[in-house]
C-alpha positions as CSV (number, residue, x, y, z in Angstrom):
1,M,15.5,-38.6,-6.1
2,R,15.6,-35.2,-7.8
3,V,12.7,-32.5,-7.0
4,K,12.7,-29.4,-8.6
5,Y,11.8,-26.8,-7.0
6,Y,10.4,-23.5,-8.2
7,K,10.1,-19.6,-6.6
8,S,7.0,-18.3,-6.1
9,L,6.1,-15.9,-8.8
10,D,3.7,-14.1,-6.9
11,R,6.2,-12.9,-4.2
12,E,6.0,-9.1,-4.0
13,L,9.4,-7.2,-4.8
14,M,11.1,-5.9,-1.8
15,L,13.6,-3.2,-1.3
16,F,14.7,-1.6,1.8
17,G,12.0,-3.2,3.3
18,I,9.1,-1.7,1.5
19,R,7.6,-4.4,-0.3
20,G,5.1,-4.0,-3.6
21,R,3.0,-1.0,-4.7
22,W,4.6,0.5,-1.8
23,L,7.5,1.5,-3.7
24,L,5.5,3.5,-6.4
25,V,4.2,5.4,-3.4
26,C,7.8,6.1,-1.9
27,G,8.8,6.7,-5.5
28,I,6.2,9.4,-6.1
29,G,7.0,10.6,-2.6
30,I,10.8,11.0,-3.4
31,G,10.4,12.4,-6.5
32,T,8.0,15.0,-4.9
33,V,10.7,15.9,-2.3
34,L,13.3,16.1,-5.0
35,F,11.8,18.9,-7.2
36,L,10.6,20.7,-4.1
37,S,14.4,20.7,-3.0
38,F,15.6,21.8,-6.3
39,I,13.2,24.7,-6.1
40,I,14.1,25.4,-2.4
41,G,18.0,25.1,-3.3
42,M,17.6,27.6,-6.2
43,I,16.2,30.1,-4.0
44,Y,17.6,29.6,-0.4
45,G,21.1,28.3,-1.6
46,S,22.4,24.7,-2.0
47,G,22.7,23.7,1.7
48,V,18.9,24.4,2.4
49,G,18.0,22.6,-0.9
50,M,20.1,19.2,0.1
51,G,19.1,19.6,3.9
52,F,15.2,19.7,3.1
53,F,15.8,16.7,0.5
54,I,17.2,15.0,3.4
55,C,14.7,15.4,5.7
56,G,11.9,15.0,3.1
57,F,13.7,11.5,2.2
58,A,13.7,10.2,5.8
59,L,10.1,11.5,6.6
60,D,8.8,9.7,3.3
61,F,10.4,6.7,4.1
62,L,9.4,6.1,7.5
63,A,6.1,7.1,6.4
64,C,5.7,4.4,4.0
65,M,7.1,2.1,6.2
66,V,4.5,2.8,9.2
67,L,1.9,2.8,6.7
68,Q,2.8,-0.3,4.8
69,A,2.6,-2.0,8.5
70,K,-0.9,-0.9,8.4
71,I,-2.4,-1.7,5.1
72,P,-0.4,-4.7,3.0
73,S,0.6,-3.7,-0.4
74,R,-2.0,-5.9,-1.7
75,R,-5.1,-4.2,-0.4
76,L,-3.4,-0.6,-1.6
77,Q,-4.8,-0.9,-5.3
78,K,-8.1,-1.9,-3.8
79,L,-8.7,1.2,-1.4
80,P,-10.7,3.4,-3.8
81,Y,-13.1,0.4,-4.4
82,I,-13.7,0.2,-0.9
83,K,-15.0,3.9,-0.7
84,M,-17.8,2.6,-2.9
85,L,-18.9,0.2,-1.0
86,P,-21.8,0.2,1.6
87,C,-20.6,1.1,5.1
88,K,-22.5,-1.4,6.5
89,I,-23.5,-4.6,5.6
90,V,-26.3,-6.4,7.5
91,R,-26.7,-10.2,7.5
92,R,-30.7,-10.5,7.9
93,E,-30.5,-14.8,7.5
94,S,-27.8,-17.2,7.4
95,L,-27.5,-19.4,4.5
96,Y,-28.4,-21.9,6.3
97,R,-31.0,-21.3,7.6
98,I,-32.9,-20.1,3.9
99,L,-31.7,-23.5,2.6
100,R,-33.5,-25.2,5.8
101,Q,-36.6,-23.3,5.2
102,N,-36.9,-24.4,1.7
103,E,-36.3,-28.3,3.0
104,L,-39.2,-27.8,5.2
105,K,-41.8,-26.7,2.4
106,W,-41.1,-29.5,0.4
């Protein structure tokens, strides 16, 4: 018996251990470090600029790895909306209790 097997299409892209939306964050960080290293390289010399790029690249990569462990990439795009939500939701009555009271009234 042959069974067709399809890979999951919602699997996140993974590159060197960085997944999903974190690749975009890491890319923006590396681009910023590259731009700053060019400026520093023009001012202080190419060796200093290269050293700054290597250190900045390593720090950006490690920061993305640490933050990725705390915040999943699927939740990353929802973070701006979480700030708009109320800080605390108090549940006064459970749904079962409300429905139970309605049944008793009938």
